[in-house]
KEBALUM-711676 format. One record per residue (C-alpha): x, y, z; residue in one letter. Coordinates in steps of 0.25 Angstrom, whole numbers, plus 2048, in hexadecimal, padded with zeros to 3 digits. Example, Ala and Ser with C-alpha at 12.3 -4.5 7.8 and 13.67 -1.06 7.14 Angstrom:
KEBALUM-711676
8317EE81Fa/8377FC81Ds/
***
This chain:
KEBALUM-711676
5D666560Em/5DB66761Cs/5D9676621e/5EB673627m/5EE674618i/5E7681614n/5F468961Ae/5F5697614a/60769A60Fa/6066A6612g/6166A561Bg/61C69C613l/6276A3607p/6246A95F9s/6266A15EFs/62C6A55E0f/6256AF5DCs/6246AA5CAh/6296A15C1t/62F6A75B5a/62A69F5A8l/6326A3599i/6296A558Fv/62D6A9580e/6206B257Fn/61D6BB58Ci/6106C1585e/60B6B357Fk/60E6AA58Cs/6086B6595a/5F96B258Dd/5FE6A3591r/5FF6A55A0f/5F26AC59Cg/5EB6A2599e/5F06975A0v/5EF69C5AEf/5E66A65ACg/5EE6B25B0i/5F46BF5A8s/6046C15A7i/6086CF5A9g/6116D659Cs/61E6D4599a/62A6DC59Fq/6396DC59Ce/6406DA5A7y/64F6E25A4s/65D6DC5ACf/6696E45A6p/6726DB5AFi/66E6CD5ADa/6776C15B0r/6716B45A8i/6796A75A8s/6846AE5ADg/6856B85A2e/6846C95A5n/6776CE59Ct/66C6D559Bq/65E6D059Ba/64E6D4598t/6456CA59Dl/6376CC598r/62C6C65A2m/61E6C75A6s/6176C25B3a/6096BD5B7s/5FF6C75BCl/5FD6BD5C7t/6006BA5D6q/60C6B55DBe/6146AD5D4p/6136B45C6y/6146AB5B8f/6206B25B3v/6246B05A2l/6326B559Fi/6316B8590e/63F6AE58Aa/6496B5584v/6546B2579d/6636AF57Dg/66C6A4580p/66D6A0590g/65F6A9594s/6596A359Fv/64B6A9599v/6506A358As/64769D57Fr/64A690583d/643690590q/63569558Av/62B68E592g/63268D5A0s/6316935AEl/63D6995B0a/63D69A5BFy/63469E5C9w/6396AB5D1g/63A6B35DEw/63A6C05E3w/6486C35ECe/6486CF5F2t/6576CD5F1d/65C6C85E4t/66C6CA5E6a/66B6C15F4e/6616B75EAr/66F6B65E4l/6776B45EDr/6706AB5F2k/66D6A45E7l/67E6A25E4g/67E69C5F2a/6756925F0e/67C68D5E3g/6706935DAv/6746965CBg/66F6A25C5i/66A6A45B8a/6696B15B7a/6686BE5BEt/6626CC5BAy/6656DC5BEa/6606E85BAt/66C6ED5C0a/6796EB5C0p/67D6EC5D1d/66D6E75D2s/66A6DA5D7p/6636D25D0p/6546D15CAd/6536C55C7m/65A6B65CBi/6586AC5C4l/6606A05C8t/6646915C0e/65A6875C1p/65B67F5CEd/6596715CFl/64C6715CEc/64E6785C1g/6476855C2t/64D6925C2r/64B69F5CEi/6476AD5CCc/64A6B55D8y/6456C45D3v/6476D05D9a/63F6D95DFs/63E6E25D5a/63B6DC5CCl/6316D55D3k/6296E25D4d/6286E55C5r/6256D75C4m/6186D55CCt/6166E45CBa/60B6DF5BDe/6056D55C5a/6026DF5D2e/5FB6E75C7r/5F56DB5C1a/5EF6D95D0g/5E96E65D4l/5DB6E45D1n/5DB6D65D8g/5E36C95DDp/5ED6C45D1l/5EA6B55CDp/5F16AB5D2e/5FA6A45C9s/6026975D0y/6056915DAy/6126885D8h/61D6845CFv/6206755CEg/62D6705CCm/6326605C9v/64065E5CFv/6496525CFp/64B6545DFd/6406595E6i/6486595F3d/65565D5ECa/64A6695E5a/64466E5F4i/6516705FAq/6576765EDq/64A6815ECc/6496835FBa/6576895FBr/6566905F0v/6486965F0l/64B696600e/63A693601v/639688607p/633678604f/62A66F608t/632660608a/62C6575FAa/6206515FFa/6176455F5w/60D6485EDt/6046415E5e/5FB6405D8s/5EF6385DAp/5EB6385CBh/5F86405C2q/5F563E5B3e/5FF6405AAe/5F963E59Dg/5F862F59Cd/60062E5A9t/5F662B5B5v/5FC62C5C2h/5F46265CEt/5FD62C5DAs/6086365D5f/6116385E1r/61C6425E0q/62764A5E9r/62265A5EAq/6286665F3a/6256755F3i/6286805F8s/623687606r/61F6945FFt/61269B5FCr/60D6965EDe/6156985E4p/61A68A5E9y/6276835E3v/6236745DFe/62E6695DEl/62965D5DBi/6336505D9e/6356495CCa/62B63E5CAv/6276355BFg/6296385AFd/61E6415AEg/61A64F5B1v/62364F5BEf/62E6475B7g/63C64A5B8p/63C6525ACa/63165B5B1r/63F6605BBa/64666D5B9g/63A6775B7t/63067E5BEl/6226745B9m/61667C5BAy/60F6895BEy/6056825CAa/5F96895CBc/5EC6865D4w/5DD6815CAe/5D067E5D2a/5CA67D5C4d/5D26715BFm/5C966C5B3k/5C76795ACs/5D767F5AEr/5DB6705AAi/5D267359Da/5D667F59Ar/5E467C59Al/5E266F591a/5DB67F587s/5E868558Aq/5F167B583g/5F5673592f/5F7663593d/5F665E5A1m/6046565A5d/5FD6535B0a/5EF6535B8v/5EF64D5C6i/5E16485CCr/5DC6405D7m/5D86365D1d/5D56315C0a/5C86385C1d/5C96455CAs/5CA6545C5d/5DA6575C5p/5DF65F5D0i/5EC6615C8a/5F36645BBv/5FE6665B6i/60066D5A7t/60A66959Ba/614673599y/60D68058Dd/614684581g/61569058Bt/61E689597g/61068A5A0i/60F67C5A8r/60267D5B3l/5FF6755BEe/5F16765C6l/5EE6705D3a/5E26745DAh/5E067E5E5p/5DC6705EDa/5EA66F5F0a/5ED67D5F3k/5ED67B602p/5F7670602v/6016755FAm/5FF681605e/602676611h/60E67160Aw/61367F607a/611684616n/61467561Ft/61D670614g/615663613k/60B65D608l/5FD65B611p/5FA64B610e/5EA64660Df/
***
């Protein structure tokens, strides 16, 4: 690839710090994540909030959470709780609850969200007169929630990962999350406004040979955009067709996207772990896969694997706002 594509992303703004998956049992889910991603999940911790406002009601709340011992972005697991109206109730097990952003001034963030007309699903605070420690928004037009986490909770959430890295660098986790949206131009505007990070314009991408079960697309085209941030990126994909990127998939965080150099071995390992493939992408019918998208497993994991040869392209796209042409 051209040297012009291989640009550093150091000057770009930070992106989200973690995603949170609602699970039935943290310990069992941590084992599953370790098996699938080859990482460790920290021990579960309880976060108690005497002052919580959930769905407009004042209450108390305790969340049991754990985070991956990786570099950012972290995998965060939240154990589901009983009770109607909860934002982490058992009927949401297996769904990605939100993606999280660190926030130094949650009081000001709450004011901004109100001015932008963003609905607030819940706020959590440790004292009556203190600013929120966490702010959880209502789903937006992309169908996803955002959780703003105060600095004090950030320190607690990251301390265990930092201790785990004392003997060497922490492993990487995932490099973007993908979302299918019904209207990509509207989604770009909404995400840029609320997240306060720039996005690329929508661009057409093409998969030369995309297999979705018995269906084969010999030129699968779709419109996509990414956040102009450092990794991890927010990827927006306009709904198209009736398969893996169809309208039925809109309204949720779709997958964890990871780089994978040894695609054949990883696909074989995923099969042994019980994963089916929703899509396999190749350059032609006889070539090795360059990307795959798995089906959901019982925990709520869906993966996109991409060959690292595409990394300079993503960096160029984020840096310049333009998808390279070849």
